Structures are given as C-alpha cells and as structure tokens.
N, C-alpha and C positions, 0 to 999 in steps of 0.2 A: 517868680519870673526871673529875678536877678540870680537866684541860685541856679536856675536852669541855664542862664547865660554863662555863669562861671563854669558850670560843669561842661557846657559845650566848648568853651575856650580851652579848658584843660584837656578835653578829649582831642581837640584839633591840634593843640601844641604837642601833645604826646604822640599823635599820629605823624605829624610832620617830623618830629625828632626821630621816630623810628625809621621813617622813610629816608631821612638824611643819613642816619647811621648806616642803614642798609646800602645806600648808594656809595657812601664812603668806603664801607667794608668791601664792596664789590670792586671799586676802583683801585683799592690798595691790596686786593687779594693776591697774596704771594703764591708762588708755585706750590702745588700740593707736596712736591718732593722736598721743597725747602722746609715746609711745616713739619714734615716727617724727619727732618734732620739731614737731608741730602743737599748737594750742590749741583746745579744744572748749568754748566757752561758759563760760570760767572765771568771768566775771561776766556778769550780765544787768542791763539798766537801762531804765527807761521812766518817762514822766510819768504822774501819777495824780491823780484828782479835780480836773479842770479845770485841770491844770498847777499846782496848789498844792503838790504834792509830787513828788519824784523818788524812785523805788524802785530799790534795787540788791540783789544777792545774790551771794555768792561760793560758795554751796553749803552754808554752815553757818548763816548768819543772813540775815534780811531787814531791810534798813535803810530808814528813811523820812526823807527830807531835806525840811524845810519851806523852800520857795523864797522866801518873803517876807523871810526873814533868813538864808538859806543855813545853817540849823542842823539838825543831826541830832537828831530829836526822839523817835524810837522805833526799837527793835530787837526783832525777834521771832525765835524759833526755829521750825522746822517743827513741833515738838511743841506749841508754844504755839498755833500757827495752825490746824493740822489734825490734830494727834496723831501725826505721823510725822516722821522725819528728812527733810531736804531731798534727801539722796542719792537718785538715780534718779528724782527728781520734776521736773516743769516748772511754771513759774509765768508767768502773763501777765495783763494787764488785760482786762476786758470792753471791747467797743467804746465804751461810754459812759464808760469810765475811772473808774467809781464803785465797781467791785467787782473782786476778784481771782479768777482761776480757777487751781486747782491740780489737777494730774493726777499720780498716783503708783501704783506697783504695790502690790497688796494681795491678801489671801486672803479668800474668802467664808467667813464663820463657819459657815454651814449645810452647804455642800457640800465645803468644803476646797479648791475649785478656785481657781487663781490667775488674776489678771487686772488690770484697771485700774479704779481708783476716781477719780472726779472730784467736786470740790466748787466751788461758787461762794460766795465769802465776802464779807459786807457788814460794813464797820467802822462804829463809832460816830464821832462828830465828832472825838474825840481819838485815834483809832486804837488804843484800848485794848481794847475788847470787840468781838469778831467773831462774827457769827452766820452760820449756813449758810442761804443763800437757796435753793439747789438742790443736789442731790447724786444720784449714781448711778454707773453704770459697767457693766462686764460681766465675767463670769468663766466660763471654759470649762475642760474637762478637758485636761490636758497631752497633746500629741500629736495633737490634732484638726487637721483640714485648715485650719480658720480659727482658728489659735491667737492668743491675745492677746499683745501685745508684753510682754517681760519688764521693760521700763523705759519711762519716758515721756521719751524723748530729744527728741521734737518735739511741740509743742502749737500748734494753730492754731484761731482762733475766727472764724466768719463775720462780716462787717460788720453783719448784721442781728441778731447775737447769738443766732441760733437753732441753729447747728451748731457742734460741736467735733470736731476731728480730732486723734487721738493716734497717734503712731508711735514705734517703738523698735527696739532691737536693737543689736548692735555688730559691728565689722568682723571680729572673730575667731570669731564664732559661739558665744560663751559664753552669750549672752542670747537669748531667743526674739525673733524678728522679727515685725513686724506693723504694720498701719495700719488703724485702726478709726474709723468715723464715728458720732457721737452726735448726738441731737437734744434740745434743752431743751424740756421740756413742763411748764410750771408750776414746781413745786419738785422735779420729777424729771428726771434726765438718762438718756435711754434709748438703747440701742444700736440703730443703724439698719442698719449693714452692715459687713462686713469688706471692705476695698478690695483687690482683687487687683492684681497687678503682674507684670511679666515682666523678670527672673526672680522667682519667688515667694518665694525665700529672702532677697531683698535687704533689709537693715536700712534704717530711715528715720531720718535725722539732722536733717531740716529739713522744714517744711510751712508753707503759707500759702494763704489764700483771696484771690481777686481782689476789687477794691473793690465789684463788683456781686454777688459771691457765686456767679457762674456757673462759676468755675473753681477747682479745688484743685490746687496743685502740691506734690509731695513729692520730696525729694532723698535720694540714697543714696551708697554707695560705687561705685567704677567710673565715677564721673561721671554716673550715671544720674539723669535727671529724669523723673518719672512725672506725667502730666497727666490730670486727671479733669474731666468736664463734668457740670454739674447737669442732671438729668432732670425732666420734668414732675411725677413722683411724689415729688420731693424727694430721691431717691437720686443718687449720683454714679457715672457710668460711665467706665471706663478708656478714654481717648481717644487718647493719644499718648505716645511715649517719645522723648527725645533724649539725647545723650551729650555731655558736655563733658570733654575731656581723656582719658578712658578709664581703664584699670586704674591704681590708685594715687591716683586723684583722689576727693575727697570734696565733696559739695554741702553748703555751710554755711548759706547765707542766701538769702531771696527778698525782693524789694521790688517792688511794683506801682505804676504810674502810668497813669491814663487821661487822655489829652489829646484835644483836638479832632481831631488828625491820626491818632489811633490808640490802641490798647491795648498797653502795654509791661510787661515784667517783667525785672528785673535779677536775675542769679543770681551769688552769691559762692561761690568755689571755693578749695579747698586741694589741692595746693600751687600755687606760682607766682603766688599772689595774683590769679587770673583773675577778671575780671568779664565776664559775657556778657549782653547785652541782646537779648531776643527781642520781636518784634512780631506781634500776631495778624493773620493774613491771612483775612478773611472769605470770600474767593472759594474758597480751598482748605480753609477751616475748620481751620487748624492754626497753631501758633506757630513762626515762622521766624526764623532768625538775622538780627539787625539790625546788631550790631557787637560786637566783643570786644577786650579789651586785658588786659594783665597788669601786675603791679607794675613801676613804672619802675626799681626797683633790681634790676638784672640779677644782682647777687651774692646775691639772696635767693630761691633756687629753692624753698625750703620755706615761703615766706610763705603765710599763710592770710587769707581775708577773714572776720573774726569777726563783723562787724555791717555792715548795709547798709540805707540808707533814702533814698528820694526825698523831695524837698519836695513839697507838695501839687500844685503846678503841673507837676512833673516836670522843671523846668529844671536842678535841681541834684541830685546824688547824693553822699551822705556814706558813707564806708567806713572801718572800723577794721581795721587790718592787724596782722599779726605772728605769730610763733611762736617757740618756743625749744627747744633741745636740752638736756633735763635741767636747765633753769633756769640754764645756764651760758653758752651761746651764744644770742644773740638775732638774729632775722632780720626785717628790714623792719618795725620797730615804729613805724608812722606812722598818724596820722589824716589822711585826704585828703578834700577836697571837690572834686568835678568839676562843671564846667558842661557839660551835655549839648547838643551841637549836632546837632539833628535835620535831616534832609534826605531828599528822595526820591532824591537822587543819592548812592550809597554813598561816592563820593570826598569828599564834603563832610560826612560824619558824623564826629563826634569827641567825645572825653571830655577836656576841657581842665582840668587841675588849677588851681584858683584859691586853694586853701589847703592847706598841707602842714605838719604838725607832727610832729617826731620825739620819741619817748619812749625815751631810751637805757636799755639794760639792763632793758627792760620789754616788755610786749605790749599794744597797744591792743585793747580788747575791746568797747567800747560806743561807738556814735555815734547819738544820738537827738535828733531835732528836737522842739520843742514844737509845739502845734497849728497855729500860723500861720507856723512856720519863721523866727521872728525870732531865735531862739537855738538853741543845740545844747549838749548835755551829753555829754562824752566821759569814758571811764573806762579804766583799765588793770588788768592782772592784779594789780599791787601796790596797787590801790585809790586811785590818784590821780584824783580827780574834778575836772574843769574845766567851768565854765559859761561858754560862749562867747557874746559879742556878735558876731553874724555881720557886722554892718555895719562895726565897727571891728577885728574879729579879735582883740579883747582878751578876757581871761578872768578869772574869779574862781575861786579854788580852794576847794572845799568841804572842811571839816575831815575829815582822814583818821581813820577809826576802825575798829579791828579788835576784835571781841569784842562783848559784850552791853551795851546801854544800856537800862535799864528806864524 
C-alpha cells in the first residue's frame, strides 16, 4: 500500500510539474518570428507635435525626447496613459501629429465579449496630463465568422484622420486573426466593417493607408499582401492580393510615395531583407511589380526590414535592417538609405545605397524622417538613438535611458 501511495505521489508531482512547465512556457512564449531569428517591432519611433518631440517605445515604457535640446523629458507606462499594459497594443500618431492613437485587446464589461478598444489621446503642453479625445472599438462573441483580432499587431490611420484599421494574430495560431476598419465620428470610434481576405485565417502584421486614403494595404505571413480599395460609401473592398517570397516570409512594413510619374508603395519583408516597390497601373487597375532587391549582405539570409520610410518626394528610401538568433548571433544590423532611380525602362531602375551604418551586436529597428526630411532618427533594439544630419551624415546621440523617468 505504501509503495502505491509513493507511486501516486510521484505521478501527481510529475503531472503538476508538467502542467506548471507548460503554463510557464505558454506565458513566456516568444514570438514565433523571434524564435526563427527575426525581430518584430522591438522598438517603434516617430516624430510628434510638429517635430518638437520624438517618441519611442520598447513595449514597456513610452519615452518622449524633446528635440530642442535632445533631452528625455517624459516617460509613461501603458497603465498611466490608457490603463493597460503595452503588451499586445499598438501606438501611432494621428496624421496631425498632435495626438496619439492606441489600440489594444480588451473585454466588454457588459457582454464579456473580447475585442479591440481604441483611444485617441490628447496631451497637455507638458505631456503630463492626457485626456481621451475619442474612444470606441468592437467586441464580438468568440468563434463568430468575423472575429476580432486577439491583439493589435498592426495599426494604420488614414491621412484625413477619419479611419483606423487594426489587424492582429500570430503565425502559430495561438491568437485570433482579424482585420477591422473603424471610423472616427466625433468623440466616438465606430466599427465599419470586418475586412475579408484570402485565406481568411491569415494573421495581419502590418497595415498602411495610401496618401490619398484610396488604398489600404495589409501584410501577413506567407508573403501575402492584401490590397483594399475605398468605395463611394466609405467602406473598403478587397481588390488584389500579391505574394512576396512565399512560405516562411513575413510582411513587416509599408511606405507610400505619390510622385508626378505615378503612385508607388515599398514593402519590407523578412527574411532576406527584401524590399519590393510596386507601382499602380491605372489601365489595369492594379499594383504591379516595379523593382525588388534584398540586403546586400549575402551572409544575412534571415535579415528583416524592421522600418521603412520614403522622403516626401520619393527620391530616397530609408530602411532599418537586422535580426538576431536568441540575442547571440546578429544578422545584417544596418541602417541604409537608398536613392531611388525611377525609369520607364526596367533596365535603368535602381536602388542606390547612399548611406550605410552598421550597429554591431545589435538590430536597427527605427528609421524615421522628420516632416521635411532634413534629418532622420534611427534606433536599435538596445536603445541607441541617433539623430542624423542628412546633409553631413553626422549624428548626435540622444541619451540612452531604460526604465521610468517621471
């Protein structure tokens, strides 16, 4: 009998250990892309309030850098700003760059349904007190055909500030997938439609509106790019799908430029550091391949394009590259700026590197121009912020700060 009790205790302890290990592993489960060697928006960065501030976030804090003296002046947590942790949330400026938009998963207190909540936040002059200028979202019962995304992996705001698109999911299927369009109506943010795609289970990792708001692009795993076109009633219709790379490729970033010679979109991809530019063909009413290239470093097959931005005239394209394997091996950690050579003859099209900076044992994650593209701020996963004078290619380092500054 005693031996049976010992066997029972051993079986029970072993079972509990396995359950605890499984729960811990699930709670600590990193992004599948990170396990594979990629970086998924470790940092974000953008200019704010007429280029007076630069905002960064590493997923725990939101930092505000005053650019008149390159000083870190304010740090906020997600709980301080909107009452939730930043994990699974997305943050972006409104087109006027005077307000912040945050989208995050939440539960409706009345129905218990899960979904996405969105807030537009307005700061005071010192960035201390924030008020909610508009809020809303949508919540649906689990398992419905038009399910809400389980996280806010992608956030896009139309240039006129009227529409917000939120996408989410993950490559392993642990999180609900979805892409939803919202409209801002006064101080309310209302759900307009669930945006269908093919395949319908595809997660959304990136989204962006075109400069005229006529097009919405969304990127997924499998190298899929889904294109939607605005309709007269204000909804967006599924218009086109194209693929970059195929299985094992992830769409990371979009950047648009509208020039006198045409409408262009650049797409950043992981792996291989692929950048593809597409041009809108008005005759066939679709976006067609214009040119494509990948990282010049052929020894970096897992490189990712973590950030991507055209100058307003479209003549230059800045890209932040890099990935790492478990924080030990680093691939292609570069900031690169390309001069884009446009031509009606495909043989004369080119992306010519005019600036290249390496960040050893790190990953470049941000490449952001100011409004008139006279300067650029880059950042890395380790938090090294450089403010570049693009004419001289010299930089000033902004003070590195980890943690909270009241």
